[in-house]
C-alpha positions as CSV (number, residue, x, y, z in Angstrom):
1,M,30.5,109.1,101.9
2,T,34.3,109.3,102.1
3,T,35.9,106.1,101.4
4,V,39.2,104.7,102.4
5,P,41.7,104.8,99.5
6,S,43.2,100.9,98.9
7,I,46.1,100.5,101.3
8,P,48.7,97.9,100.5
9,T,49.5,95.1,102.7
10,V,52.2,95.4,105.4
11,G,55.0,93.0,106.3
12,R,56.1,92.0,102.8
13,D,58.9,92.9,100.5
14,G,61.7,92.6,103.1
15,D,60.1,94.3,105.8
16,G,59.6,91.4,108.1
17,H,62.9,91.6,109.7
18,L,61.8,95.2,111.0
19,Y,58.9,93.6,112.9
20,V,60.7,90.5,114.1
21,L,63.4,92.9,115.5
22,A,61.0,95.2,117.1
23,A,59.4,92.1,118.9
24,L,62.7,90.9,120.2
25,M,63.6,94.4,121.6
26,A,60.2,94.5,123.3
27,V,60.4,90.9,124.7
28,A,64.0,91.9,125.8
29,G,62.6,94.8,127.7
30,I,59.7,92.8,129.3
31,A,62.3,90.0,130.3
32,I,64.6,92.6,132.2
33,K,61.7,93.9,133.8
34,V,60.4,90.5,135.0
35,A,64.0,89.1,135.9
36,G,64.6,92.5,137.9
37,V,68.2,92.8,136.2
38,G,70.4,95.4,137.9
39,V,72.3,97.9,135.6
40,A,74.7,100.3,136.5
41,F,75.6,103.4,134.9
42,P,77.7,106.7,135.3
43,S,75.9,109.4,137.4
44,Q,74.5,111.0,134.4
45,G,73.2,107.9,132.7
46,L,69.6,108.4,133.8
47,V,69.8,111.8,132.0
48,V,70.7,110.3,128.9
49,L,68.2,107.4,128.9
50,E,65.6,110.0,129.7
51,V,66.5,111.9,126.7
52,L,66.4,108.8,124.5
53,S,63.2,107.9,125.7
54,F,61.8,111.2,124.6
55,L,63.6,110.9,121.4
56,L,61.7,107.5,120.7
57,L,58.1,109.2,121.8
58,Y,59.0,112.2,119.4
59,G,60.0,109.7,116.6
60,L,56.3,108.4,116.5
61,V,55.2,112.1,116.1
62,I,57.7,112.9,113.3
63,L,56.8,109.8,111.5
64,G,53.2,110.9,111.2
65,L,54.2,114.4,110.5
66,N,56.4,113.3,107.5
67,V,53.7,111.2,105.9
68,Q,51.5,114.4,106.4
69,F,53.9,116.9,105.0
70,G,56.9,115.0,103.5
71,Y,54.6,112.9,101.3
72,T,51.2,114.5,101.0
73,G,52.1,118.1,101.4
74,L,49.7,118.9,104.4
75,V,51.2,121.8,106.4
76,N,50.3,120.6,109.9
77,F,51.8,123.5,112.4
78,G,49.9,121.6,115.4
79,P,51.4,118.1,116.0
80,V,51.2,118.9,119.7
81,L,47.4,119.2,119.5
82,F,46.9,115.5,118.5
83,F,49.8,114.5,121.0
84,A,48.0,116.3,123.5
85,V,44.8,114.6,122.7
86,G,46.1,111.0,123.2
87,A,48.0,112.1,126.3
88,Y,44.9,113.8,128.1
89,T,42.6,111.3,127.1
90,T,44.7,108.4,128.2
91,A,45.5,110.4,131.5
92,M,41.9,111.2,132.2
93,L,40.4,107.6,131.4
94,A,43.3,105.7,133.2
95,S,44.1,107.8,136.3
96,T,43.0,106.4,139.6
97,A,43.1,109.6,141.6
98,G,39.2,109.6,142.0
99,T,38.1,112.4,144.2
100,A,41.9,113.2,145.2
101,T,41.8,115.4,142.3
102,S,39.7,118.1,140.8
103,A,40.0,116.5,137.1
104,I,37.6,114.0,135.9
105,T,38.9,110.5,135.9
106,F,37.7,106.9,135.1
107,G,40.3,104.3,136.5
108,L,40.0,102.3,133.3
109,P,42.7,99.9,132.6
110,W,45.7,101.4,130.7
111,G,45.4,99.5,127.7
112,V,41.8,100.7,127.0
113,A,42.6,104.2,127.7
114,L,45.6,104.3,125.4
115,I,43.5,102.9,122.6
116,A,40.7,105.5,123.3
117,G,43.6,108.3,123.1
118,V,44.6,107.0,119.9
119,V,41.1,106.8,118.4
120,L,40.1,110.3,119.4
121,A,43.2,111.9,118.3
122,G,42.5,110.3,114.9
123,I,39.0,111.7,115.1
124,V,40.1,115.2,115.7
125,G,42.6,114.9,112.9
126,G,39.5,114.0,110.9
127,L,37.6,116.6,111.8
128,L,40.1,119.3,111.1
129,G,40.7,117.7,107.8
130,V,37.1,117.7,106.8
131,T,37.0,121.6,107.4
132,T,40.2,122.6,106.2
133,L,41.5,120.3,103.4
134,E,39.5,122.0,100.7
135,L,40.9,125.3,101.3
136,R,44.6,126.3,100.5
137,G,47.4,124.5,102.3
138,D,48.1,127.8,104.6
139,Y,44.6,127.6,106.1
140,L,45.4,124.2,107.6
141,A,48.9,125.4,108.9
142,I,46.8,128.4,110.6
143,V,43.9,126.2,111.9
144,T,46.2,123.5,113.4
145,L,48.5,125.9,115.0
146,A,45.4,127.7,116.5
147,A,43.8,124.7,117.5
148,A,46.9,123.4,119.4
149,E,47.2,126.8,121.2
150,I,43.3,126.7,122.2
151,F,43.6,123.3,123.4
152,H,46.5,124.0,125.7
153,G,44.7,127.2,127.0
154,V,41.5,125.0,127.9
155,A,43.4,122.3,129.3
156,Y,45.2,125.1,131.6
157,S,41.8,126.8,132.3
158,L,39.3,123.8,133.0
159,Q,40.1,123.0,136.5
160,N,37.4,120.9,137.1
161,I,37.9,118.7,133.9
162,T,41.6,118.6,133.0
163,G,42.9,119.5,136.3
164,G,44.1,122.8,135.2
165,Q,47.7,123.8,136.1
166,N,48.1,120.9,138.3
167,G,47.0,118.5,135.8
168,I,46.2,114.8,136.4
169,G,48.0,112.4,138.6
170,Q,48.1,108.8,139.5
171,V,48.3,107.7,136.0
172,P,49.4,104.1,136.0
173,T,53.1,103.8,134.7
174,I,53.9,100.7,132.5
175,F,57.5,101.1,133.5
176,D,58.8,103.5,135.9
177,A,61.6,104.9,134.2
178,S,62.8,107.4,136.9
179,T,63.6,104.7,139.3
180,N,66.9,103.1,137.9
181,E,68.8,102.8,134.9
182,A,67.5,99.0,134.6
183,S,63.8,100.1,134.4
184,A,64.9,103.2,131.9
185,I,66.3,100.5,129.6
186,V,63.2,98.5,129.7
187,V,61.4,101.5,128.4
188,I,63.6,102.2,125.6
189,L,63.7,98.8,124.4
190,V,60.0,98.5,124.5
191,L,59.4,102.3,122.9
192,G,62.3,101.4,120.5
193,G,60.5,98.4,119.4
194,L,57.3,100.3,118.9
195,L,59.0,102.7,116.9
196,L,60.8,100.3,114.6
197,A,57.4,98.5,114.1
198,S,55.9,101.8,113.3
199,Y,58.4,102.8,110.9
200,G,58.3,99.6,109.1
201,V,54.4,99.9,108.6
202,I,54.8,103.6,107.5
203,N,57.7,102.8,105.2
204,R,55.6,100.1,103.6
205,L,52.7,102.5,103.1
206,T,54.7,105.4,101.6
207,E,57.0,103.2,99.3
208,S,53.7,101.5,97.8
209,P,51.5,102.6,94.8
210,Y,49.7,104.2,97.8
211,G,52.6,106.4,98.6
212,R,53.2,107.4,95.0
213,V,49.8,108.9,94.9
214,L,50.4,110.7,98.2
215,R,53.7,112.3,96.5
216,A,51.9,113.0,93.3
217,I,49.3,114.7,95.3
218,R,52.1,116.8,96.9
219,S,53.7,117.6,93.7
220,D,50.4,118.5,91.8
221,E,47.2,118.0,93.4
222,D,45.0,119.1,90.3
223,A,46.8,116.6,87.6
224,T,46.5,113.8,90.4
225,E,42.8,114.4,90.6
226,A,42.4,114.7,86.8
227,L,43.9,111.1,86.7
228,G,40.9,109.9,88.5
229,K,42.4,109.9,92.2
230,P,40.2,110.9,95.1
231,T,42.8,113.3,96.3
232,F,40.6,114.7,99.1
233,D,39.8,111.2,100.5
234,Y,43.6,110.5,100.3
235,K,44.4,113.7,102.3
236,L,41.6,113.2,104.9
237,W,42.9,109.6,105.8
238,V,46.7,110.8,105.8
239,M,45.5,113.2,108.5
240,V,43.6,110.7,110.4
241,Y,46.6,108.2,110.5
242,G,49.3,110.9,111.4
243,A,47.0,112.3,114.1
244,A,46.2,108.9,115.4
245,L,50.2,108.1,115.5
246,M,50.8,111.4,117.4
247,G,48.0,110.5,119.8
248,L,49.6,107.2,120.5
249,A,53.0,109.0,121.3
250,G,51.0,111.6,123.8
251,G,49.2,108.5,125.5
252,L,52.4,106.6,125.9
253,L,54.0,109.9,127.5
254,A,51.0,110.0,130.1
255,L,51.9,106.3,130.8
256,Y,55.5,107.1,131.0
257,N,55.2,110.3,133.3
258,G,52.4,108.8,135.4
259,A,50.8,112.3,135.2
260,M,49.8,114.7,132.4
261,A,49.8,118.7,132.8
262,P,49.8,121.6,130.4
263,G,53.6,121.9,130.8
264,F,54.1,118.6,129.1
265,V,52.4,119.5,125.8
266,T,53.7,122.9,124.9
267,I,54.5,124.2,121.5
268,D,58.1,123.2,122.0
269,L,57.3,119.8,120.8
270,T,55.9,121.4,117.5
271,V,59.2,123.3,117.0
272,T,61.3,120.4,117.8
273,V,59.7,118.0,115.3
274,W,59.3,120.5,112.4
275,V,63.1,121.7,113.0
276,A,64.1,118.1,112.9
277,M,62.3,117.3,109.9
278,L,63.6,120.1,108.0
279,I,67.1,119.3,109.2
280,G,66.7,115.7,108.3
281,G,64.8,116.0,105.0
282,A,61.0,116.0,104.7
283,G,59.9,113.0,102.5
284,N,62.5,110.6,103.7
285,H,61.6,108.7,107.0
286,R,65.0,107.7,107.9
287,G,66.3,111.4,107.2
288,V,63.6,112.8,109.6
289,I,64.6,110.5,112.3
290,G,68.4,111.3,111.7
291,G,67.4,114.9,112.0
292,L,65.2,114.2,115.3
293,V,68.6,112.5,116.7
294,I,70.7,115.6,115.6
295,V,68.2,117.8,117.6
296,M,67.8,115.8,120.7
297,G,71.6,114.9,120.7
298,F,72.2,118.8,120.5
299,R,69.9,119.3,123.4
300,L,71.7,116.6,125.4
301,L,75.1,117.7,124.9
302,T,74.5,121.6,125.5
303,R,72.6,121.1,128.7
304,F,75.9,120.2,130.2
305,F,77.5,123.4,129.3
306,N,75.6,125.9,131.3
307,Q,78.7,126.1,133.8
308,A,80.9,127.2,131.2
309,F,79.0,130.2,130.3
310,P,78.5,133.3,132.5
311,V,74.8,133.4,132.0
312,S,71.8,132.2,134.1
313,Q,70.1,128.9,133.4
314,T,67.2,130.8,131.7
315,E,69.3,132.6,129.6
316,F,71.4,129.7,128.7
317,A,68.1,127.8,127.5
318,S,67.4,130.9,125.1
319,L,71.1,130.5,123.9
320,R,70.5,127.0,123.2
321,L,67.4,127.6,121.0
322,M,69.5,130.4,119.3
323,M,72.0,127.9,118.5
324,L,69.5,125.5,117.2
325,G,67.9,128.2,115.2
326,L,71.4,129.1,113.4
327,L,72.1,125.4,112.6
328,L,68.5,125.3,110.9
329,I,69.2,128.7,108.8
330,V,72.5,127.1,107.7
331,I,70.8,124.0,106.7
332,I,67.9,125.9,104.7
333,R,70.5,128.3,103.2
334,Y,73.0,125.5,101.9
335,R,70.8,122.4,101.6
336,P,67.0,123.5,101.6
337,E,65.9,119.9,101.1
338,G,67.6,118.7,104.2
339,L,70.5,116.4,104.9
340,W,68.9,113.4,103.7
341,G,66.0,114.7,101.5
342,N,65.5,114.9,97.7
343,P,65.7,118.2,96.1
344,E,63.4,117.2,93.3
345,E,60.5,116.6,95.7
346,M,60.8,119.5,98.2
347,E,58.4,121.9,96.4
348,V,54.9,121.8,97.6
349,S,52.1,122.7,95.1
C-alpha cells in the first residue's frame, strides 16, 4: 500500500505572518461586503479588477504546477484538466437549475460542492500518477495533455450530463464581482488571502527536508531512491497535492462566474501558466507568481491597443499571442532558467 511521506508542520519558522495577513485580507473583504461600502473607479476599473481576479485564481494553479514540475520534475501539460474537474464538480453539485437545464445538478451547499471538487481533482491526479509515474517523464506530459483535451471534448458533447456547449447555470456566486467595483474588491481580497495562505503552506512544504527530497528526485531520481527514499510515493502525492490545488482554483472559478461551460476551461489556461512559469523561473514560488503577473499584465495592457492597429479583433488576439511567444523565446534564449530561476536546478533527469 502506498504511504504518505512525512510532511513538515506548516506555520512555523516565520511563516505565521503570511497566515495573519491572509486572514486579515479575507476578513476585510467580508467586512466590506457586509457593510455595503461603495467604491468608485474609472470606467476601465472593472476590467482591471476582473483580470486581477483571474490572476489570483491562476496563481493557485501555478503554485500546484510549480511543485509538480519546478520541484519534482513532473511534466504536467494538463493543469486545465484538474482545474476543469474541480470547476465542473463544483458547478454540478452546487447548481440550483434543477429541470431548467439538461445538465445533472444537485443543489448542494456551495461549500460542500467546492470540497468535493477539490477531492475529486486530487483523485484524478492520483489515478493519472499511478498509471504513468513509473514511465518516462514525457509519457506523463502526453497523458495529461491528452486527458485534458478528452475531458474538454466530453464536457462539450455530453449534453445530458454536463450541459454540453451551454454548460451549467445558476451556480451560487459567493460574491458577484460583475455588479460593481466594491464587489470586485471583495473578491480580490478573499482570493488574495487564499492565495497568500496557499503560498505560505506550499513554501513551508518545499523549503523543508521534504522539499529537499523533491528537488533531489528532480535532479537524480535513481540516486535518491538508492538513498532509501520512496520516490514513487513522493511523486504520486505531489501529483495529488498539485491537482487538488488546481481543482480548488477551478471550483472557485465556478462560484465566481455563477456558471460553467467548456469555454471557461480551454488549453489557454495550460499555455498561460506554463509560459508564466518558464518566464518567472520554475522552482521559485515568487518567481512563477512574478511570471504570471508579467503575462497577465501584458494581456491587460495590450487589450486596450486594438484600435491602434489596422486589424480585426480576432487578428489582434493572434498578434498578442505572437508577441507573448516572442517574449518567451527571448527569455529562453538569454536566460533559460527564467528571470528568477536557479540555473543549477533547471535540468530535469
